[in-house]
C-alpha positions, 0 to 999 in steps of 0.5 A: 214866455215860452212854456217848454213844459207843459206840466209846467204850464198847465200846474201854473194855470191852475194855480193862477186860476185858483188863486184869482179864485180865492181872491175874488 
């Protein structure tokens, strides 16, 4: 997956991390 926009990459990472932390 090539992320051209850093904003989207950072946002996705934050969302993924938040979701993983909430699930656990």
